C-alpha positions as CSV (number, residue, x, y, z in Angstrom):
1,M,-18.5,15.0,-12.8
2,D,-19.8,14.6,-9.2
3,E,-16.8,13.1,-7.3
4,V,-19.0,12.1,-4.3
5,K,-21.2,9.9,-6.5
6,V,-18.3,8.4,-8.3
7,Y,-16.4,7.4,-5.2
8,T,-19.4,6.3,-3.1
9,N,-21.2,4.2,-5.7
10,R,-21.1,0.6,-4.5
11,K,-20.0,-0.9,-7.8
12,N,-17.4,1.8,-8.3
13,I,-15.9,1.2,-4.9
14,V,-15.4,-2.5,-5.6
15,L,-13.9,-1.8,-9.1
16,L,-11.7,1.0,-8.0
17,A,-10.5,-0.6,-4.7
18,T,-9.8,-3.8,-6.6
19,L,-7.9,-1.9,-9.3
20,C,-5.7,-0.3,-6.6
21,C,-4.9,-3.6,-5.0
22,F,-4.2,-5.2,-8.4
23,L,-1.7,-2.4,-9.2
24,W,0.0,-2.7,-5.8
25,G,0.0,-6.5,-6.2
26,S,1.8,-6.0,-9.6
27,A,4.6,-4.2,-7.7
28,Y,5.6,-7.5,-6.1
29,P,7.1,-9.0,-9.3
30,A,8.1,-5.6,-10.6
31,I,10.3,-4.9,-7.5
32,K,11.9,-8.3,-8.0
33,V,12.6,-7.6,-11.6
34,G,13.9,-4.1,-10.7
35,Y,16.3,-5.5,-8.2
36,S,17.7,-7.7,-10.9
37,L,17.9,-5.1,-13.6
38,F,19.6,-2.5,-11.3
39,N,21.7,-5.1,-9.5
40,I,20.2,-4.1,-6.1
41,S,21.1,-6.1,-3.0
42,D,21.8,-3.7,0.0
43,I,19.2,-1.8,2.0
44,G,20.5,1.6,0.9
45,S,20.1,0.9,-2.8
46,K,16.6,-0.6,-2.1
47,L,15.6,2.7,-0.4
48,I,17.0,4.7,-3.4
49,F,15.0,2.5,-5.8
50,A,11.8,3.1,-3.7
51,G,12.6,6.8,-3.4
52,Y,12.9,7.3,-7.2
53,R,9.7,5.4,-7.6
54,F,7.7,7.5,-5.2
55,T,9.3,10.8,-6.2
56,L,8.4,10.2,-9.8
57,A,4.9,9.1,-8.8
58,G,4.3,12.4,-6.9
59,I,5.6,14.3,-9.9
60,F,3.2,12.5,-12.3
61,I,0.2,13.3,-10.1
62,L,1.1,17.0,-9.8
63,I,1.7,17.3,-13.5
64,F,-1.7,15.8,-14.2
65,E,-3.2,18.2,-11.7
66,L,-1.5,21.1,-13.5
67,I,-2.8,19.8,-16.9
68,S,-6.2,19.7,-15.4
69,K,-5.7,23.4,-14.6
70,R,-5.9,23.0,-10.8
71,V,-3.8,25.2,-8.5
72,I,-1.4,22.9,-6.7
73,F,0.3,25.4,-4.4
74,K,-2.8,26.7,-2.7
75,F,-2.3,25.6,0.9
76,T,-1.4,27.2,4.2
77,R,1.8,26.6,6.2
78,K,-0.2,24.4,8.5
79,Q,-1.6,22.3,5.6
80,F,1.9,22.0,4.1
81,G,3.1,20.7,7.4
82,Q,0.3,18.1,7.5
83,I,1.2,17.0,4.0
84,T,4.9,16.7,4.9
85,L,4.0,14.7,8.0
86,L,2.0,12.3,5.8
87,G,4.9,11.9,3.4
88,L,7.3,11.3,6.3
89,T,5.1,8.6,7.8
90,Q,3.0,6.9,5.0
91,T,5.8,6.8,2.4
92,A,9.2,7.3,4.1
93,L,9.0,5.8,7.6
94,Q,6.7,3.0,6.6
95,Y,9.0,1.8,3.9
96,I,12.2,2.2,6.0
97,F,10.8,-0.1,8.7
98,F,9.4,-2.5,6.2
99,Y,12.7,-2.9,4.2
100,V,14.9,-3.2,7.3
101,G,12.4,-5.6,8.9
102,M,12.3,-7.9,5.8
103,S,16.1,-8.2,6.0
104,Y,15.8,-9.8,9.4
105,T,12.9,-12.2,8.9
106,T,11.4,-14.6,6.3
107,G,9.2,-13.6,3.4
108,V,6.3,-15.6,4.8
109,R,6.4,-14.0,8.3
110,G,6.9,-10.6,6.8
111,S,4.0,-10.8,4.4
112,I,1.6,-12.1,7.1
113,I,2.6,-9.6,9.8
114,N,2.3,-6.8,7.2
115,G,-1.2,-8.0,6.5
116,T,-2.2,-7.1,10.1
117,G,-2.2,-3.5,9.1
118,T,-5.7,-4.0,7.8
119,F,-6.8,-5.0,11.3
120,V,-5.1,-2.0,12.8
121,S,-6.9,0.4,10.4
122,I,-10.3,-1.1,11.2
123,I,-9.7,-1.2,15.0
124,L,-8.6,2.5,15.0
125,A,-11.6,3.5,12.9
126,H,-13.8,1.9,15.5
127,F,-12.5,4.3,18.2
128,I,-12.2,7.4,16.0
129,Y,-15.4,7.3,13.9
130,K,-18.8,6.8,15.4
131,N,-20.2,5.5,12.1
132,D,-17.4,2.9,11.6
133,R,-17.9,0.7,14.6
134,L,-16.8,-3.0,14.8
135,N,-19.6,-5.6,14.5
136,L,-19.7,-9.3,14.2
137,N,-19.8,-9.3,10.3
138,K,-16.8,-7.0,10.2
139,I,-14.8,-9.1,12.7
140,I,-15.6,-12.4,11.0
141,G,-14.9,-10.9,7.5
142,C,-11.5,-9.6,8.6
143,V,-10.5,-12.9,10.2
144,I,-11.5,-14.9,7.1
145,G,-9.7,-12.4,4.9
146,F,-6.6,-12.7,7.0
147,I,-6.7,-16.5,6.9
148,G,-6.7,-16.1,3.1
149,V,-3.5,-14.0,3.4
150,V,-1.9,-16.6,5.6
151,I,-2.7,-19.4,3.1
152,V,-1.4,-17.5,0.1
153,N,1.9,-16.9,1.9
154,L,2.5,-20.4,3.1
155,N,4.2,-21.3,-0.2
156,G,6.0,-24.4,0.9
157,E,7.5,-22.6,3.9
158,S,6.6,-22.5,7.5
159,L,6.2,-19.9,10.2
160,G,8.9,-21.5,12.3
161,G,12.7,-21.3,12.0
162,T,14.5,-18.4,13.4
163,S,13.3,-16.7,16.6
164,V,11.2,-13.6,16.5
165,T,13.2,-10.4,16.7
166,F,12.4,-6.7,17.2
167,K,14.5,-5.7,14.1
168,G,12.6,-8.2,12.0
169,E,9.0,-9.0,12.9
170,G,8.9,-6.0,15.2
171,F,9.9,-3.5,12.5
172,I,7.4,-5.0,10.0
173,M,4.6,-4.7,12.7
174,I,5.6,-1.0,13.2
175,A,5.5,-0.5,9.4
176,A,2.0,-1.9,9.3
177,I,0.9,0.3,12.2
178,I,2.4,3.4,10.6
179,F,0.6,2.7,7.3
180,A,-2.7,2.2,9.1
181,V,-2.4,5.3,11.2
182,S,-1.2,7.5,8.3
183,A,-4.2,6.3,6.2
184,I,-6.6,7.6,8.8
185,Y,-4.6,10.8,9.1
186,G,-4.7,11.2,5.4
187,K,-8.4,10.8,5.5
188,K,-8.6,13.6,8.0
189,I,-6.5,16.2,6.1
190,T,-8.2,15.5,2.8
191,Q,-11.5,16.7,4.2
192,T,-10.2,20.2,3.7
193,Q,-7.7,19.7,0.9
194,E,-7.8,18.2,-2.6
195,P,-6.9,14.4,-2.2
196,S,-4.9,14.1,-5.4
197,I,-2.7,17.2,-4.6
198,V,-2.1,15.9,-1.1
199,T,-1.2,12.5,-2.5
200,G,1.2,14.0,-5.1
201,F,3.1,16.1,-2.6
202,Q,3.3,13.5,0.1
203,L,4.7,10.9,-2.4
204,F,7.2,13.4,-3.7
205,I,8.3,14.4,-0.2
206,G,8.5,10.8,1.1
207,G,10.3,9.8,-2.0
208,I,13.0,12.5,-1.6
209,L,13.5,11.5,2.0
210,L,13.9,7.8,1.1
211,T,16.4,8.7,-1.7
212,A,18.4,10.9,0.7
213,L,18.6,8.2,3.3
214,G,19.5,5.5,0.8
215,F,22.5,7.6,-0.4
216,T,23.4,8.3,3.2
217,L,23.6,4.5,3.8
218,G,25.9,4.1,0.9
219,G,23.4,2.9,-1.6
220,S,23.5,3.6,-5.4
221,L,21.3,2.9,-8.4
222,E,23.1,1.9,-11.6
223,G,22.2,0.1,-14.7
224,F,19.8,2.5,-16.3
225,T,18.7,1.0,-19.7
226,A,15.6,1.4,-21.8
227,K,14.2,-1.7,-20.0
228,S,15.1,-0.8,-16.5
229,T,13.9,2.8,-16.9
230,S,10.6,1.7,-18.4
231,L,10.1,-0.6,-15.4
232,L,10.8,2.3,-13.0
233,I,8.4,4.5,-14.9
234,Y,5.7,1.8,-14.7
235,M,6.2,1.4,-11.0
236,A,5.9,5.2,-10.5
237,L,2.7,5.3,-12.6
238,L,1.1,2.4,-10.7
239,S,1.9,4.1,-7.5
240,S,0.5,7.4,-8.6
241,I,-2.8,5.9,-9.9
242,A,-3.3,3.5,-6.9
243,F,-2.5,6.1,-4.2
244,A,-4.5,8.9,-5.8
245,V,-7.6,6.7,-6.2
246,W,-7.2,5.1,-2.8
247,T,-7.0,8.5,-1.1
248,Q,-10.2,9.5,-2.8
249,L,-11.9,6.3,-1.7
250,L,-10.8,6.9,1.9
251,K,-12.0,10.5,1.8
252,Y,-15.6,9.6,0.9
253,N,-16.1,6.2,2.6
254,K,-15.6,4.5,5.9
255,V,-12.1,3.3,6.6
256,G,-13.1,-0.2,7.5
257,L,-15.0,-0.6,4.2
258,I,-12.0,0.4,2.1
259,S,-9.2,-1.1,4.2
260,V,-10.5,-4.7,4.0
261,F,-9.7,-4.7,0.2
262,N,-6.0,-4.7,1.2
263,F,-6.3,-8.4,1.7
264,L,-6.4,-8.7,-2.1
265,I,-2.9,-7.3,-2.5
266,P,-0.8,-10.4,-1.6
267,V,-3.2,-12.6,-3.6
268,F,-2.7,-10.5,-6.7
269,G,1.0,-10.3,-5.9
270,T,1.3,-14.1,-5.9
271,L,-0.8,-14.6,-9.0
272,L,1.1,-11.9,-11.0
273,S,4.5,-13.2,-9.7
274,A,3.5,-16.6,-11.2
275,S,2.5,-15.1,-14.5
276,I,5.4,-12.7,-14.9
277,L,8.3,-14.4,-13.1
278,G,7.3,-18.0,-14.0
279,E,7.1,-19.0,-10.3
280,N,5.4,-22.4,-9.9
281,I,2.8,-21.5,-7.4
282,F,-0.5,-22.2,-9.2
283,D,-2.2,-24.7,-6.9
284,I,-5.4,-25.2,-5.0
285,K,-4.3,-23.0,-2.1
286,I,-4.3,-19.9,-4.3
287,L,-7.9,-20.5,-5.3
288,I,-8.9,-21.2,-1.6
289,A,-7.1,-18.0,-0.5
290,L,-8.8,-15.9,-3.2
291,I,-12.2,-17.3,-2.2
292,L,-11.6,-16.6,1.5
293,V,-10.4,-13.0,0.9
294,C,-13.4,-12.3,-1.4
295,Y,-15.8,-13.7,1.1
296,G,-14.2,-11.7,3.9
297,I,-14.6,-8.5,1.8
298,F,-18.2,-9.4,1.1
299,L,-19.0,-9.8,4.8
300,V,-17.4,-6.4,5.7
301,Y,-18.9,-4.7,2.6
302,R,-22.4,-6.0,3.3
303,V,-22.4,-3.9,6.5
304,K,-22.8,-0.8,4.5
305,K,-25.8,-2.1,2.7
306,E,-27.5,-3.0,6.0
307,N,-26.7,0.4,7.5
């Protein structure tokens, strides 16, 4: 199978990127259910929960690579250092800043600010890659997509209330920037390394770091039952599939083209939360948000065809 053709085919890009965002969106209600099943309330325990999830996800990917008879330990000291840095940033630091930030702000503000990471990725790509420049279509598409994210998050709440704080909104903005920068860094190092193996190790390393920090902060994870364990395994599987596929897409395509699909994550998250948790959020604003996000993606995606 020709990987380049698979991950650069226009229809495949849409299907695979949408699948990744659907899986990440399903993590929204899954995390809420997980907090309830494991009785999680403090930041330390939340970090342990995330750490277990990503460590398992990394293990699943590496086991799959071994079954596929690929050599997973074939890298230089420099390459291992690059993978470790990616795990430290994309998985560990990003989630640390996000979880701490969310404890000091509202869910609406947090979700909207986190959505700015897509803008950061596309702007950085403009300055780093000569073939990924900003243009009018891309700018308008991103703005329309972001408006969709704002609409889907204004669920009867407002952006007002408490004042903006560095520990709250500031930390979430840092998390969004870290994720954007690490995605571009990941694209760079996967040009010379197998993307799936890089993803497996970086998730494993980042997960271990999150778990260690969680225990250091006094957290714990109790209440392992068949139901809670199955949920944790599902979350690990969705992370392994989504991150592995996303890394492949970033390797073979422009950052701006792939990153814009991130606007779908909160939309899927909201829809799935309604379906799974029974949250009463089905109204016209969800449909409007979905239309705006899809149209924004279309505008950015159309750039590739014109080029």
